[in-house]
C-alpha positions as YAML, in Angstrom:
chain: A
units: angstrom
residues:
- id: 1
  name: MET
  ca: [-58.25, -15.47, 24.45]
- id: 2
  name: LYS
  ca: [-61.43, -13.64, 25.23]
- id: 3
  name: TYR
  ca: [-63.28, -10.70, 23.82]
- id: 4
  name: LEU
  ca: [-65.51, -8.47, 25.85]
- id: 5
  name: TYR
  ca: [-68.79, -6.81, 24.94]
- id: 6
  name: GLY
  ca: [-70.10, -4.75, 27.83]
- id: 7
  name: SER
  ca: [-70.53, -7.32, 30.59]
- id: 8
  name: TYR
  ca: [-70.66, -10.13, 28.00]
- id: 9
  name: ARG
  ca: [-67.39, -12.08, 27.89]
- id: 10
  name: LYS
  ca: [-66.73, -14.89, 25.45]
- id: 11
  name: SER
  ca: [-63.73, -16.98, 24.49]
- id: 12
  name: ILE
  ca: [-62.49, -16.87, 20.93]
- id: 13
  name: SER
  ca: [-60.75, -19.88, 19.43]
- id: 14
  name: ASN
  ca: [-57.80, -19.88, 17.07]
- id: 15
  name: LYS
  ca: [-59.99, -21.04, 14.18]
- id: 16
  name: ASP
  ca: [-61.96, -17.79, 14.47]
- id: 17
  name: ILE
  ca: [-58.80, -15.69, 14.02]
- id: 18
  name: GLU
  ca: [-57.24, -15.36, 10.57]
- id: 19
  name: SER
  ca: [-53.78, -13.83, 10.24]
- id: 20
  name: GLY
  ca: [-52.51, -12.22, 7.07]
- id: 21
  name: TYR
  ca: [-49.68, -9.95, 6.05]
- id: 22
  name: GLN
  ca: [-49.85, -7.10, 8.58]
- id: 23
  name: GLU
  ca: [-53.51, -7.80, 9.32]
- id: 24
  name: VAL
  ca: [-55.67, -10.00, 11.49]
- id: 25
  name: THR
  ca: [-59.36, -10.88, 11.12]
- id: 26
  name: TYR
  ca: [-61.63, -11.86, 14.01]
- id: 27
  name: LYS
  ca: [-64.77, -13.83, 13.09]
- id: 28
  name: LEU
  ca: [-67.21, -13.21, 15.94]
- id: 29
  name: ARG
  ca: [-70.52, -15.08, 16.02]
- id: 30
  name: GLU
  ca: [-73.67, -14.95, 18.17]
- id: 31
  name: LEU
  ca: [-73.08, -11.56, 19.78]
- id: 32
  name: PRO
  ca: [-75.82, -9.81, 21.76]
- id: 33
  name: SER
  ca: [-78.06, -7.76, 19.44]
- id: 34
  name: ASP
  ca: [-77.76, -4.45, 21.32]
- id: 35
  name: SER
  ca: [-75.20, -1.77, 20.42]
- id: 36
  name: GLY
  ca: [-72.08, -0.98, 22.42]
- id: 37
  name: ARG
  ca: [-68.29, -1.19, 22.57]
- id: 38
  name: LEU
  ca: [-66.56, -4.41, 21.70]
- id: 39
  name: THR
  ca: [-63.09, -5.07, 23.19]
- id: 40
  name: LEU
  ca: [-60.83, -7.43, 21.24]
- id: 41
  name: PRO
  ca: [-57.60, -9.17, 22.35]
- id: 42
  name: PHE
  ca: [-55.39, -6.90, 20.23]
- id: 43
  name: VAL
  ca: [-52.88, -4.40, 21.63]
- id: 44
  name: ILE
  ca: [-52.74, -0.96, 20.00]
- id: 45
  name: TYR
  ca: [-49.29, 0.66, 19.99]
- id: 46
  name: ASP
  ca: [-50.04, 3.81, 17.97]
- id: 47
  name: LYS
  ca: [-53.67, 4.44, 17.10]
- id: 48
  name: ASN
  ca: [-52.72, 6.27, 13.88]
- id: 49
  name: ASN
  ca: [-51.06, 3.18, 12.37]
- id: 50
  name: TYR
  ca: [-54.16, 0.96, 12.23]
- id: 51
  name: ASN
  ca: [-57.29, 0.73, 10.11]
- id: 52
  name: VAL
  ca: [-60.23, -1.30, 11.40]
- id: 53
  name: TYR
  ca: [-63.00, -2.73, 9.22]
- id: 54
  name: LEU
  ca: [-66.30, -4.09, 10.55]
- id: 55
  name: ASN
  ca: [-67.86, -6.34, 7.88]
- id: 56
  name: SER
  ca: [-65.70, -4.61, 5.20]
- id: 57
  name: ARG
  ca: [-66.77, -1.11, 6.34]
- id: 58
  name: LYS
  ca: [-64.09, 1.13, 7.86]
- id: 59
  name: VAL
  ca: [-64.89, 2.08, 11.46]
- id: 60
  name: GLU
  ca: [-63.24, 4.24, 14.08]
- id: 61
  name: LEU
  ca: [-61.10, 2.46, 16.63]
- id: 62
  name: TYR
  ca: [-60.70, 3.21, 20.30]
- id: 63
  name: GLU
  ca: [-58.40, 1.85, 22.95]
- id: 64
  name: ASN
  ca: [-59.11, 1.09, 26.58]
- id: 65
  name: LYS
  ca: [-56.79, 1.82, 29.51]
- id: 66
  name: TYR
  ca: [-54.93, -1.44, 28.79]
- id: 67
  name: SER
  ca: [-54.29, -0.37, 25.15]
- id: 68
  name: GLN
  ca: [-56.66, -3.02, 23.83]
- id: 69
  name: LEU
  ca: [-58.62, -2.45, 20.64]
- id: 70
  name: GLN
  ca: [-62.23, -1.33, 21.02]
- id: 71
  name: ILE
  ca: [-64.82, -0.67, 18.33]
- id: 72
  name: TYR
  ca: [-68.44, 0.43, 18.45]
- id: 73
  name: LYS
  ca: [-70.90, -2.24, 17.30]
- id: 74
  name: ASP
  ca: [-74.26, -1.22, 15.90]
- id: 75
  name: LYS
  ca: [-77.54, -2.74, 16.99]
- id: 76
  name: ASN
  ca: [-78.68, -6.06, 15.47]
- id: 77
  name: LEU
  ca: [-75.19, -7.10, 14.34]
- id: 78
  name: GLN
  ca: [-74.73, -10.57, 15.80]
- id: 79
  name: ASN
  ca: [-72.26, -12.11, 13.33]
- id: 80
  name: ILE
  ca: [-69.38, -9.84, 12.43]
- id: 81
  name: ASP
  ca: [-65.91, -9.94, 10.93]
- id: 82
  name: VAL
  ca: [-63.44, -7.42, 12.34]
- id: 83
  name: LYS
  ca: [-60.30, -6.85, 10.26]
- id: 84
  name: VAL
  ca: [-57.40, -4.91, 11.77]
- id: 85
  name: LYS
  ca: [-54.75, -3.69, 9.31]
- id: 86
  name: TYR
  ca: [-51.39, -2.24, 10.25]
- id: 87
  name: ILE
  ca: [-50.29, 0.73, 8.14]
- id: 88
  name: VAL
  ca: [-46.50, 1.04, 7.88]
- id: 89
  name: PRO
  ca: [-45.53, 4.66, 8.69]
- id: 90
  name: MET
  ca: [-43.79, 6.61, 5.92]
- id: 91
  name: LYS
  ca: [-40.69, 7.22, 8.08]
- id: 92
  name: TYR
  ca: [-40.14, 3.43, 8.31]
- id: 93
  name: LYS
  ca: [-40.46, 3.07, 4.54]
- id: 94
  name: ILE
  ca: [-37.94, 5.87, 4.01]
- id: 95
  name: ALA
  ca: [-35.54, 4.43, 6.61]
- id: 96
  name: SER
  ca: [-35.59, 0.97, 5.02]
- id: 97
  name: THR
  ca: [-35.04, 2.45, 1.54]
- id: 98
  name: VAL
  ca: [-32.06, 4.50, 2.77]
- id: 99
  name: SER
  ca: [-30.63, 1.42, 4.53]
- id: 100
  name: LEU
  ca: [-30.94, -0.64, 1.36]
- id: 101
  name: VAL
  ca: [-29.16, 2.05, -0.70]
- id: 102
  name: VAL
  ca: [-26.33, 2.34, 1.88]
- id: 103
  name: VAL
  ca: [-25.82, -1.44, 1.93]
- id: 104
  name: GLY
  ca: [-25.73, -1.48, -1.88]
- id: 105
  name: ILE
  ca: [-23.12, 1.31, -1.95]
- id: 106
  name: CYS
  ca: [-20.99, -0.52, 0.65]
- id: 107
  name: ILE
  ca: [-21.07, -3.74, -1.39]
- id: 108
  name: LEU
  ca: [-20.09, -1.88, -4.55]
- id: 109
  name: LEU
  ca: [-17.28, -0.11, -2.69]
- id: 110
  name: LEU
  ca: [-15.93, -3.41, -1.32]
- id: 111
  name: LEU
  ca: [-16.04, -4.98, -4.78]
- id: 112
  name: TYR
  ca: [-14.19, -1.97, -6.23]
- id: 113
  name: ILE
  ca: [-11.48, -2.16, -3.55]
- id: 114
  name: ARG
  ca: [-11.06, -5.90, -4.13]
- id: 115
  name: TYR
  ca: [-10.78, -5.35, -7.89]
- id: 116
  name: LYS
  ca: [-8.15, -2.59, -7.45]
- id: 117
  name: ASN
  ca: [-6.05, -4.71, -5.04]
- id: 118
  name: ARG
  ca: [-6.23, -7.82, -7.19]
- id: 119
  name: GLY
  ca: [-3.13, -6.98, -9.22]
- id: 120
  name: ILE
  ca: [-0.95, -6.07, -6.25]
- id: 121
  name: LEU
  ca: [1.35, -8.81, -4.94]
- id: 122
  name: TYR
  ca: [2.15, -8.83, -1.29]
- id: 123
  name: VAL
  ca: [5.64, -9.91, -0.33]
- id: 124
  name: ARG
  ca: [6.22, -11.24, 3.15]
- id: 125
  name: GLN
  ca: [9.44, -10.35, 4.82]
...
């Protein structure tokens, strides 16, 4: 994988990428000292569902025409850590809660039906 900084292109190894629960951290070293946009190998699906931190400071994120993550790097920052966190939308949280409640009700209903039918003997003809 490669990241791009203006015309500067550099490969990033797997040891420089740390994955966590719904987040990924890129440890970038020896960048050019001038300011500009930094393009990372990360695809943005919905810009509103991500928070990006540059050295633990929240920064605004951009996306290029290929939906890749871009951030603005200040001057004289040569060693940086970029953390990208995914924020689960509220509608997904609500949908999973409703699904869990419905599954629980179905299980209780099946147990109730089994309990009611337990005393009935079926006779085969």
